[in-house]
C-alpha positions in Angstrom: -113.4 -56.6 -52.3 -113.5 -58.9 -49.2 -110.7 -61.5 -49.0 -111.8 -65.0 -49.1 -112.4 -67.1 -45.8 -109.5 -69.2 -46.4 -107.2 -66.3 -46.7 -108.5 -64.9 -43.4 -108.0 -68.2 -41.6 -104.4 -68.2 -42.9 -103.8 -64.8 -41.5 -105.1 -65.9 -38.1 -102.9 -68.8 -38.2 -100.0 -66.5 -39.0 -100.7 -64.4 -36.0 -101.2 -67.3 -33.7 -97.8 -69.1 -34.8 -95.9 -65.7 -34.5 -97.6 -64.1 -31.3 -98.4 -67.1 -29.2 -95.8 -69.7 -30.3 -92.9 -67.2 -31.1 -91.9 -69.1 -34.2 -89.7 -67.3 -36.6 -91.0 -65.8 -39.9 -89.3 -68.6 -41.8 -90.8 -71.3 -39.5 -94.4 -70.0 -39.9 -93.8 -69.8 -43.8 -92.6 -73.6 -43.9 -95.5 -74.5 -41.4 -98.3 -72.9 -43.4 -96.7 -73.2 -47.1 -97.0 -69.4 -47.3 -94.2 -67.4 -48.9 -91.7 -65.9 -46.4 -92.5 -62.3 -47.7 -96.3 -62.8 -47.3 -95.8 -63.9 -43.7 -93.6 -60.7 -43.0 -96.3 -58.6 -44.6 -99.0 -60.0 -42.4 -96.9 -59.6 -39.0 -96.0 -56.1 -40.1 -99.5 -55.0 -40.6 -100.6 -56.4 -37.4 -97.8 -54.5 -35.6 -98.9 -51.4 -37.4 -102.7 -52.0 -36.3 -101.5 -52.4 -32.7 -102.1 -56.2 -32.5 -99.2 -57.7 -30.4 -100.6 -60.3 -28.4 -102.5 -63.6 -28.9 -105.6 -64.4 -28.6 -106.8 -61.5 -30.4 -109.3 -59.1 -28.8 -113.1 -59.9 -28.9 -113.8 -57.1 -31.2 -111.6 -58.8 -33.8 -113.1 -62.3 -33.7 -115.1 -61.3 -36.8 -113.3 -61.7 -40.0 -114.5 -58.3 -41.6 -113.3 -56.5 -38.5 -109.7 -58.2 -38.6 -109.6 -57.4 -42.3 -110.6 -53.8 -41.9 -107.9 -53.4 -39.0 -105.2 -54.9 -41.0 -105.7 -53.6 -44.6 -107.5 -50.3 -44.1 -104.8 -48.6 -42.2 -102.7 -46.2 -44.3 -99.7 -46.7 -42.2 -99.9 -50.5 -43.0 -100.1 -50.3 -46.9 -97.8 -52.4 -48.8 -94.7 -51.0 -50.3 -94.3 -50.3 -53.9 -91.1 -52.0 -54.9 -89.2 -51.4 -58.1 -89.6 -54.0 -60.7 -86.7 -55.5 -62.3 -86.0 -55.0 -66.2 -86.9 -58.5 -67.4 -85.8 -57.9 -70.9 -82.4 -56.9 -69.6 -82.5 -59.9 -67.3 -83.2 -62.4 -70.2 -80.3 -60.8 -72.3 -77.8 -61.1 -69.4 -78.9 -64.7 -68.8 -77.7 -65.6 -72.2 -74.0 -64.9 -71.3 -72.0 -67.8 -70.0 -71.7 -68.1 -66.2 -74.6 -65.7 -65.5 -77.2 -66.8 -62.9 -80.4 -65.5 -61.5 -78.6 -65.1 -58.1 -76.1 -62.8 -59.4 -78.7 -60.6 -61.2 -80.7 -60.5 -57.9 -77.6 -59.3 -56.0 -77.0 -56.5 -58.3 -80.8 -55.7 -58.3 -80.6 -55.4 -54.5 -77.5 -53.4 -54.7 -79.4 -50.7 -56.7 -82.6 -51.3 -54.7 -82.2 -52.4 -51.2 -85.8 -52.4 -50.5 -86.5 -54.3 -53.6 -88.1 -58.0 -53.9 -86.6 -61.0 -52.0 -84.7 -63.6 -54.2 -87.6 -66.2 -54.3 -90.3 -63.5 -55.5 -87.5 -62.1 -57.7 -87.2 -65.3 -59.6 -91.1 -65.9 -59.6 -91.5 -62.7 -61.3 -89.1 -63.2 -64.0 -90.6 -66.7 -64.7 -94.1 -65.2 -65.0 -92.7 -62.6 -67.5 -91.2 -65.4 -69.5 -94.4 -67.3 -69.7 -95.8 -64.4 -71.7 -93.2 -64.5 -74.4 -93.3 -66.7 -77.6 -92.3 -70.4 -76.9 -89.0 -70.0 -78.9 -88.2 -66.8 -77.0 -88.6 -68.7 -73.7 -85.9 -71.3 -74.4 -82.6 -70.4 -72.6 -79.7 -70.7 -74.9 -76.2 -69.6 -73.9 -74.3 -67.2 -76.1 -72.3 -68.9 -78.8 -73.6 -72.4 -77.7 -75.9 -73.7 -80.5 -76.6 -73.3 -84.1 -79.8 -74.7 -85.5 -80.0 -75.7 -89.0 -82.7 -77.1 -91.4 -84.8 -76.9 -94.5 -88.3 -75.5 -94.9 -90.8 -77.8 -96.7 -91.3 -74.9 -99.4 -88.9 -74.5 -102.4 -88.3 -71.6 -104.9 -88.4 -72.4 -108.5 -85.5 -71.5 -110.9 -86.5 -70.8 -114.4 -84.6 -71.6 -117.6 -83.5 -68.3 -119.1 -84.5 -69.3 -122.7 -87.5 -71.4 -122.5 -88.7 -69.9 -119.0 -89.7 -73.4 -117.9 -88.9 -74.4 -114.4 -85.3 -75.7 -114.6 -85.3 -76.9 -110.9 -86.6 -75.9 -107.4 -84.0 -74.5 -105.0 -83.9 -75.6 -101.4 -83.8 -73.0 -98.7 -81.0 -73.6 -96.0 -81.8 -71.8 -92.6 -79.5 -71.3 -89.8 -80.5 -69.8 -86.4 -78.2 -68.9 -83.5 -79.9 -69.9 -80.1 -79.2 -66.9 -77.9 -80.0 -64.1 -80.4 -82.2 -65.9 -82.9 -79.9 -64.4 -85.6 -80.8 -65.9 -88.9 -78.8 -66.8 -92.0 -80.4 -68.2 -95.2 -79.2 -69.5 -98.5 -80.8 -71.1 -101.6 -79.2 -74.4 -102.6 -79.6 -76.5 -105.6 -80.5 -79.6 -103.6 -80.1 -81.1 -100.1 -77.1 -83.1 -101.3 -74.2 -83.6 -99.1 -71.8 -81.1 -101.1 -74.4 -78.4 -101.0 -75.1 -79.1 -97.2 -71.5 -78.8 -96.1 -71.1 -75.7 -98.3 -73.9 -74.0 -96.7 -72.7 -74.5 -93.2 -69.3 -72.9 -94.1 -70.9 -69.9 -95.6 -73.0 -69.6 -92.5 -69.9 -69.7 -90.2 -68.3 -67.1 -92.5 -71.4 -64.8 -92.4 -71.5 -65.2 -88.6 -67.6 -64.7 -88.3 -67.2 -67.6 -86.1 -68.4 -71.1 -85.0 -70.8 -72.1 -82.3 -69.9 -75.0 -79.7 -72.7 -77.3 -81.1 -74.7 -77.5 -84.4 -78.2 -79.1 -84.0 -79.5 -80.4 -87.3 -82.6 -82.3 -88.0 -82.3 -86.1 -88.9 -82.0 -85.6 -92.6 -79.8 -88.0 -94.7 -77.1 -85.5 -95.4 -76.5 -85.0 -91.6 -77.5 -88.5 -90.0 -76.6 -91.6 -91.6 -78.7 -93.6 -89.1 -81.2 -92.0 -86.9 -81.3 -93.0 -83.2 -82.7 -91.5 -80.1 -79.5 -91.5 -78.1 -76.6 -92.3 -80.4 -77.3 -91.4 -84.0 -74.8 -92.5 -86.6 -73.4 -89.1 -88.3 -72.5 -88.9 -91.7 -68.7 -89.1 -92.1 -68.1 -86.1 -94.0 -70.4 -84.0 -91.9 -68.4 -85.2 -88.7 -65.1 -84.3 -90.4 -66.4 -80.9 -91.2 -67.3 -80.5 -87.6 -63.9 -81.4 -86.5 -62.4 -78.8 -89.0 -64.4 -76.0 -87.4 -64.1 -77.4 -83.8 -67.8 -77.8 -83.3 -69.9 -80.8 -82.2 -73.0 -82.1 -84.4 -75.7 -83.0 -81.8 -78.9 -84.0 -83.9 -82.3 -83.3 -82.5 -84.0 -86.4 -81.0 -86.7 -88.0 -83.3 -90.2 -86.8 -82.2 -88.8 -84.3 -79.9 -90.0 -80.9 -81.4 -88.7 -78.8 -78.4 -85.1 -79.9 -79.3 -85.4 -77.8 -82.7 -88.1 -75.3 -81.6 -85.6 -72.4 -82.3 -85.0 -73.5 -85.9 -88.7 -74.3 -86.4 -89.4 -70.7 -85.6 -86.7 -69.5 -87.9 -87.9 -71.8 -90.7 -91.4 -70.3 -90.2 -89.9 -66.8 -90.4 -88.1 -67.8 -93.6 -91.2 -69.3 -95.2 -93.3 -66.1 -94.3 -90.7 -63.4 -94.8 -88.6 -64.9 -97.6 -90.4 -67.7 -99.6 -93.7 -65.9 -99.6 -92.3 -62.4 -100.3 -90.6 -63.9 -103.4 -93.5 -65.8 -104.7 -94.3 -63.2 -107.5 -90.7 -62.8 -108.6 -88.9 -65.1 -111.0 -85.1 -66.0 -110.7 -83.0 -67.6 -113.6 -80.0 -68.4 -111.5 -79.1 -69.1 -107.7 -77.0 -66.1 -107.7 -79.7 -63.7 -108.3 -82.0 -65.6 -105.9 -79.4 -65.6 -103.1 -78.8 -61.8 -103.7 -82.4 -61.2 -103.0 -82.5 -63.5 -100.1 -79.6 -61.6 -98.5 -81.6 -58.3 -98.6 -84.7 -60.0 -97.0 -82.5 -61.7 -94.2 -81.0 -58.2 -93.4 -84.5 -56.9 -93.0 -85.6 -59.8 -90.6 -82.4 -59.5 -88.6 -83.0 -55.6 -88.0 -86.7 -55.9 -87.3 -87.3 -54.8 -83.7 -88.5 -57.5 -81.3 -92.4 -57.0 -80.2 -92.0 -58.0 -76.6 -88.3 -57.0 -75.9 -86.0 -54.1 -76.7 -83.6 -54.4 -79.5 -83.4 -56.9 -82.6 -81.8 -60.0 -83.8 -79.1 -57.9 -85.0 -78.3 -56.0 -82.0 -78.5 -59.0 -79.6 -76.3 -60.8 -82.0 -73.7 -58.2 -81.8 -73.9 -57.9 -78.2 -74.3 -61.4 -77.0 -73.6 -64.2 -79.6 -70.8 -62.8 -81.8 -68.2 -62.2 -79.0 -68.9 -65.6 -77.7 -68.3 -67.4 -81.2 -65.3 -69.5 -81.7 -62.7 -68.2 -84.3 -62.9 -69.6 -87.8 -60.0 -71.7 -88.9 -57.4 -70.4 -91.4 -58.6 -72.4 -94.2 -62.0 -73.7 -95.2 -62.9 -77.3 -95.0 -61.7 -79.5 -98.0 -64.8 -81.3 -99.0 -64.5 -85.0 -99.2 -66.6 -88.0 -99.3 -66.2 -91.2 -97.3 -66.8 -94.8 -98.5 -65.9 -98.3 -97.2 -64.2 -100.7 -99.6 -62.7 -104.3 -99.3 -59.1 -104.5 -100.7 -58.9 -107.3 -103.2 -56.3 -110.1 -103.2 -54.0 -108.1 -105.5 -54.0 -105.3 -102.6 -56.0 -102.8 -104.6 -59.2 -101.0 -103.9 -61.8 -100.4 -106.6 -62.9 -96.8 -106.5 -65.0 -95.1 -109.0 -63.8 -97.2 -112.2 -60.3 -97.0 -111.1 -58.0 -99.2 -108.6 -55.7 -97.7 -106.1 -53.0 -99.8 -104.0 -52.7 -100.3 -100.4 -50.0 -102.2 -98.4 -49.9 -105.7 -99.6 -50.5 -107.2 -95.8 -54.0 -105.5 -96.0 -55.4 -107.6 -98.7 -58.7 -108.6 -97.9 -59.5 -106.0 -95.1 -62.4 -103.4 -95.3 -60.7 -100.0 -95.4 -62.1 -96.4 -95.1 -61.5 -94.3 -98.2 -61.6 -90.5 -98.3 -62.3 -88.9 -101.7 -61.4 -85.3 -102.1 -61.2 -83.3 -105.2 -57.6 -84.2 -106.0 -56.5 -87.1 -103.5 -57.6 -90.7 -102.6 -56.6 -91.3 -99.0 -57.1 -94.8 -97.5 -57.4 -95.4 -93.6 -57.0 -98.6 -91.5 -58.2 -98.4 -88.0 -58.2 -94.6 -88.1 -54.6 -94.6 -89.4 -53.6 -93.4 -92.9 -52.1 -96.2 -94.8 -52.0 -94.9 -98.4 -52.5 -91.5 -100.3 -52.8 -91.3 -104.1 -53.3 -88.7 -106.6 -57.0 -89.0 -107.7 -57.6 -90.0 -111.4 -60.8 -89.0 -113.2 -60.1 -91.3 -116.2 -61.6 -94.9 -116.2 -59.8 -98.2 -115.9 -56.6 -96.7 -114.6 -54.5 -98.7 -111.9 -52.4 -96.5 -109.6 -49.9 -98.3 -107.7 -47.3 -97.4 -105.2 -44.3 -99.6 -105.3 -43.9 -99.4 -101.7 -47.1 -101.2 -101.2 -45.8 -104.3 -103.0 -44.1 -107.4 -101.6 -40.4 -107.5 -102.6 -40.9 -110.2 -105.3 -43.5 -108.2 -107.1 -41.6 -104.9 -106.6 -38.6 -106.4 -108.5 -40.8 -107.5 -111.3 -42.4 -104.0 -111.5 -39.1 -102.4 -111.8 -38.4 -103.8 -115.3 -39.3 -102.0 -118.4 -38.9 -102.8 -122.1 -35.9 -100.6 -122.4 -34.2 -102.0 -119.2 -34.8 -105.6 -120.7 -33.2 -104.8 -123.9 -30.2 -103.2 -122.1 -29.8 -106.4 -120.1 -30.0 -108.7 -123.3 -27.1 -106.6 -124.9 -25.0 -107.6 -122.0 -25.8 -111.3 -122.6 -25.4 -111.5 -126.4 -26.8 -110.7 -129.7 -29.1 -113.7 -130.0 -30.5 -112.8 -126.7 -31.2 -109.1 -127.9 -33.0 -110.4 -131.0 -35.1 -112.8 -128.9 -36.1 -110.3 -126.4 -37.0 -107.7 -129.0 -38.9 -110.3 -130.9 -40.8 -111.5 -127.8 -41.8 -107.9 -126.7 -42.8 -106.9 -130.5 -44.8 -110.3 -131.1 -47.4 -109.3 -128.5 -50.3 -106.8 -129.4 -49.0 -104.4 -126.6 -45.1 -104.6 -125.3 -46.2 -104.7 -121.6 -47.9 -108.1 -122.4 -44.4 -109.6 -122.9 -42.9 -108.3 -119.6 -43.6 -111.3 -117.7 -42.2 -113.7 -120.2 -39.1 -111.6 -120.8 -38.4 -111.2 -117.1 -38.8 -115.0 -116.9 -36.2 -115.3 -119.7 -33.8 -113.2 -117.8 -34.3 -115.5 -114.7 -33.0 -118.4 -116.8 -29.6 -116.7 -116.7 -29.1 -117.4 -113.1 -29.8 -121.1 -113.4 -28.0 -122.0 -116.6 -25.4 -119.2 -117.3 -25.4 -116.4 -119.9 -23.5 -118.8 -122.6 -26.2 -121.5 -122.5 -29.1 -118.7 -122.4 -27.4 -117.1 -125.6 -27.3 -120.5 -127.3 -30.9 -121.2 -126.3 -32.0 -118.0 -127.5 -30.4 -118.6 -130.9 -32.1 -121.9 -131.3 -35.4 -120.3 -130.4 -35.0 -117.7 -133.0 -34.2 -120.3 -135.6 -37.5 -122.2 -135.0 -39.3 -118.8 -134.7 -40.7 -119.6 -131.1 -40.9 -116.4 -129.2 -42.0 -117.7 -125.8 -40.4 -118.2 -122.4 -41.6 -122.0 -122.4 -39.5 -122.5 -125.7 -36.2 -121.3 -124.1 -36.8 -123.0 -120.9 -37.6 -126.4 -122.7 -34.3 -126.0 -124.9 -32.3 -125.5 -121.8 -34.0 -128.1 -119.8 -33.4 -130.8 -122.5 -29.8 -129.7 -123.4 -30.7 -128.7 -126.9 -28.6 -125.6 -126.6 -25.5 -127.8 -126.6 -26.4 -129.5 -129.8 -25.0 -127.9 -133.2 -27.6 -125.7 -134.7 -27.9 -126.9 -138.4 -30.4 -125.8 -141.2 -32.9 -128.4 -141.9 -32.4 -130.3 -145.4 -35.1 -129.6 -148.1 -37.6 -132.6 -148.3 -38.2 -133.9 -151.7 -41.9 -134.4 -152.9 -42.8 -138.0 -152.7 -43.8 -140.0 -155.9 -47.2 -141.4 -155.7 -50.0 -142.3 -158.3 -52.4 -140.0 -156.4 -50.1 -137.0 -156.7 -50.9 -135.2 -159.9 -47.6 -133.2 -160.2 -47.0 -129.7 -162.0 -47.9 -130.9 -165.6 -51.5 -131.5 -164.6 -52.1 -127.8 -164.1 -50.4 -126.7 -167.5 
């Protein structure tokens, strides 16, 4: 088939610039915007055909004649160059530090007459365009793990009634370089299940990646943003424990998560659809079946490349994963609470103390299964054993001001022991004060106040005041304080004389009732 007129004109320009103007092959290539290798091929054909000077002979003024001279000669037929192994190239490029330049150098070492670098790269890019979109993405080994939930769910049936108990969510995780897949059924997308699924995926892979790329679901991102999304605090803490980074996909940028979208599609087709006719009464049974199907998916051969997800994972991804920490992440939730004026935080129907100087401040609270930790400006300021009862006040004496601490150190038994050193009337008054209340603790403040009167008035006067308060049966701090303030403790304590009934015409008397 004759070559187009424009092509023949380009060939004449190549010969003119090369033979008449003596330009180098690269200069001719730049001048005419023709690949360097194409220019070299035209010049080589001309030399083989005996064309060594410009202008061309008259018999070659016709394009057909020039084409026949250049392309019909057996001696000038193009070389057959060995093609690179593109599938191996793609696998090698997944390794950290690997470049096309290094692969080309190795290719030329094995094939000295092979393609030049530019054509080598172009041939590889052309081959990649024929692959699926997710396979075309370049991901380094051990670099990214993509996670998401499909839209479809798997029903879990009640074992007795056979009614649908709940619909399980399918968590899907896909490694970037190998497309190796992990899937697990969860009760819901709640944070506790979301975190546990990540830990199980890391354990299944035998390591962690540099980054985890989730979608902008609520369990991962507290507030979505194109450039600086606000991550869930628990999710961020889990990532720090496993020494990975959370990099959410940008909203409305499907290419950011094309790998997991393809993994989700595979999970929907080859897991959920395969299970549509089966009934499960527990998550354990469902996950056992899912593991079997995932094993099949990972070992299924690629259609356009050699190997499978499992083989590429074992060769490329797995050696590049970061090692797992010695322990699993201790799941905890984070909340922000303002400390009240009594330097306590209200957390789930209970209150926990913080240092008194932080009263009124907004603090970060970390709730794990057994511990309540309080942080102020990223520094832990309090730690308490978590209580699951309601209405419990957990107070650390070290958090109190000195005046409150001295008061808190007193107990009913200790107050009675102190009263015994002061005198018997004081003992009787303190015991009566504590027992006159519905609960002994309600009399603590009054009893401690009575003890404080000893420093001001002395033990003798306090003993006398307590005796007078017992005589009038007034068991209160204010009564003892009033007796001391007015000096009544110094007056003799006499029993009141019985009062005679008055005589009056309006008083009937005892005889009236007989």
